[in-house]
C-alpha positions as CSV (number, residue, x, y, z in Angstrom):
1,M,-48.0,7.9,49.1
2,K,-51.6,8.1,47.8
3,N,-53.0,9.3,51.4
4,L,-50.4,11.8,51.6
5,T,-51.0,13.1,48.2
6,T,-54.9,13.2,48.9
7,F,-54.4,14.9,52.3
8,L,-52.1,17.7,50.7
9,Y,-54.8,18.2,47.9
10,N,-57.5,18.2,50.4
11,L,-55.5,20.9,52.6
12,Y,-54.3,23.1,49.4
13,G,-57.5,22.7,47.6
14,S,-55.6,22.9,44.3
15,E,-51.6,22.9,43.2
16,N,-52.1,26.5,42.1
17,N,-52.6,27.2,46.2
18,A,-49.6,25.5,46.8
19,I,-47.9,28.0,44.4
20,K,-49.7,30.9,46.2
21,L,-48.6,29.6,49.9
22,C,-45.1,29.7,48.7
23,A,-45.5,33.4,47.2
24,Y,-47.0,34.3,50.4
25,L,-44.5,32.9,52.7
26,Y,-41.7,34.9,50.4
27,G,-43.4,37.9,50.2
28,L,-44.2,38.3,53.9
29,Y,-40.7,37.5,54.8
30,A,-39.7,40.4,52.1
31,V,-41.9,42.5,54.1
32,F,-40.3,41.6,57.3
33,L,-37.0,42.3,55.7
34,L,-38.2,45.7,54.6
35,I,-39.3,47.0,57.9
36,E,-36.0,45.3,59.5
37,C,-34.2,47.5,56.9
38,I,-36.1,50.8,57.8
39,D,-35.8,50.1,61.5
40,F,-32.0,49.6,61.3
41,L,-31.3,52.5,59.4
42,A,-33.6,54.6,61.5
43,M,-31.4,53.3,64.7
44,L,-28.2,54.3,62.4
45,H,-29.6,57.5,61.8
46,T,-30.8,58.5,65.2
47,P,-29.3,56.3,67.8
48,D,-30.8,56.7,71.5
49,P,-28.9,59.2,73.4
50,G,-25.9,57.4,75.2
51,T,-25.8,54.4,72.9
52,H,-24.1,53.3,69.9
53,P,-25.0,50.7,67.3
54,T,-23.4,47.3,67.4
55,Y,-23.7,47.3,63.5
56,D,-23.0,49.4,60.9
57,I,-24.2,50.2,57.3
58,V,-22.3,46.6,56.2
59,H,-25.0,44.8,58.2
60,V,-28.0,46.5,57.0
61,A,-26.4,46.0,53.1
62,F,-27.0,42.5,54.1
63,F,-30.6,43.0,54.9
64,I,-31.2,45.0,51.6
65,V,-29.6,42.5,49.5
66,E,-31.8,39.7,51.0
67,L,-34.9,41.8,50.5
68,I,-34.1,42.3,46.7
69,V,-33.6,38.7,46.5
70,Y,-36.9,37.6,48.2
71,T,-38.8,40.6,46.4
72,A,-37.6,38.9,42.9
73,L,-38.5,35.4,44.1
74,T,-41.9,36.5,45.4
75,L,-42.5,38.1,42.0
76,G,-41.4,35.2,40.3
77,L,-43.9,32.7,42.2
78,V,-46.8,35.4,41.4
79,M,-45.7,35.1,37.6
80,L,-45.8,31.4,37.7
81,L,-49.1,31.1,39.7
82,N,-50.4,33.6,37.3
83,A,-49.1,31.7,34.3
84,E,-52.0,30.0,32.0
85,N,-51.2,26.6,31.2
86,K,-48.7,25.7,33.4
87,K,-46.7,22.3,32.7
88,P,-46.3,20.4,35.9
89,A,-42.6,19.8,35.0
90,T,-41.8,23.5,34.7
91,V,-43.3,24.2,38.0
92,I,-41.7,21.2,39.7
93,I,-38.2,22.3,38.4
94,L,-38.6,26.3,39.2
95,V,-40.1,25.5,42.4
96,A,-37.4,22.8,43.3
97,I,-34.7,25.4,42.1
98,I,-36.1,28.1,44.7
99,T,-36.6,25.7,47.4
100,S,-32.9,24.1,47.3
101,G,-31.6,27.8,46.7
102,R,-33.3,28.6,49.7
103,A,-32.4,25.5,51.6
104,F,-28.5,26.4,50.6
105,L,-28.9,30.1,51.9
106,D,-30.3,28.5,55.3
107,Y,-27.7,25.9,55.4
108,Y,-24.7,28.8,54.5
109,L,-25.8,31.7,56.6
110,Y,-27.3,29.9,59.5
111,W,-25.2,27.0,60.3
112,Y,-21.9,26.9,57.9
113,S,-21.1,30.5,58.2
114,E,-18.9,30.3,61.8
115,P,-17.8,27.2,63.3
116,K,-20.5,27.1,65.9
117,V,-23.8,26.3,65.3
118,H,-26.0,29.0,65.8
119,F,-29.5,30.3,64.4
120,V,-28.9,33.7,63.6
121,P,-25.9,34.3,61.3
122,Y,-23.4,36.5,62.3
123,I,-24.1,38.9,59.9
124,Y,-27.3,39.7,61.0
125,K,-28.2,41.6,64.0
126,T,-31.6,41.2,65.7
127,S,-33.7,44.5,66.3
128,N,-35.9,42.8,68.7
129,N,-37.2,39.2,69.8
130,F,-40.0,39.4,67.1
131,S,-37.0,39.0,64.6
132,D,-36.0,35.7,65.8
133,L,-39.5,34.7,66.1
134,V,-40.2,35.3,62.2
135,R,-37.1,33.7,61.3
136,A,-38.0,30.9,63.4
137,T,-41.1,30.6,61.6
138,F,-40.5,31.6,58.0
139,L,-37.4,29.7,57.0
140,P,-38.7,26.4,57.8
141,A,-42.1,27.3,56.5
142,Q,-40.7,28.3,53.1
143,L,-38.7,25.3,52.6
144,I,-41.8,23.0,53.9
145,A,-44.1,24.9,51.4
146,G,-41.8,24.1,48.7
147,L,-41.3,20.6,49.2
148,L,-45.3,20.2,49.3
149,C,-45.6,22.6,46.5
150,I,-43.3,19.9,44.6
151,W,-45.2,16.9,45.7
152,L,-48.5,18.2,44.8
153,W,-47.5,19.0,41.3
154,A,-45.7,15.7,41.1
155,G,-49.0,14.1,41.9
156,Y,-50.8,16.2,39.4
157,S,-48.5,15.5,36.8
158,A,-48.8,11.5,37.5
159,R,-52.7,11.9,37.5
160,N,-52.4,13.5,34.2
161,T,-50.1,11.1,32.8
162,A,-52.0,8.3,33.8
163,Y,-55.2,9.9,32.5
164,D,-53.4,10.4,28.9
165,V,-52.3,6.8,29.0
166,K,-56.1,5.7,29.5
167,R,-57.4,7.7,27.0
């Protein structure tokens, strides 16, 4: 356990860098969703001649809602990152809520929403192969980064508690 914490600390450099990684992952995913929204709206507005879209504005609305949620989560993580005198318990609780909420959304949208197992939920359409690659990369990365951030802040809290007891 101590070796893992030391490895993660050496990898990130500080606990704040772990929060920064989470903010980057959520922010980049929000940018991806913005591009997807614009792409799908453009395809709805002017479809290629002789073709018609297999989706409608309702499908795009799911992207827009998800975009709003991840933009808000990114801003929340940035505010947490820039807060002075962060209490480890507060950081752990907030990141745990965000990570568990994200895990629930992943489970519900990507695994539970249809009887068969699938990676892209039926409410979404993919505009290209890059869409699937981004989801396959960012969805697990957000969860892993959140768990590592919680681990680092828990270790930080334990180190500070042990230091306070020695004084």
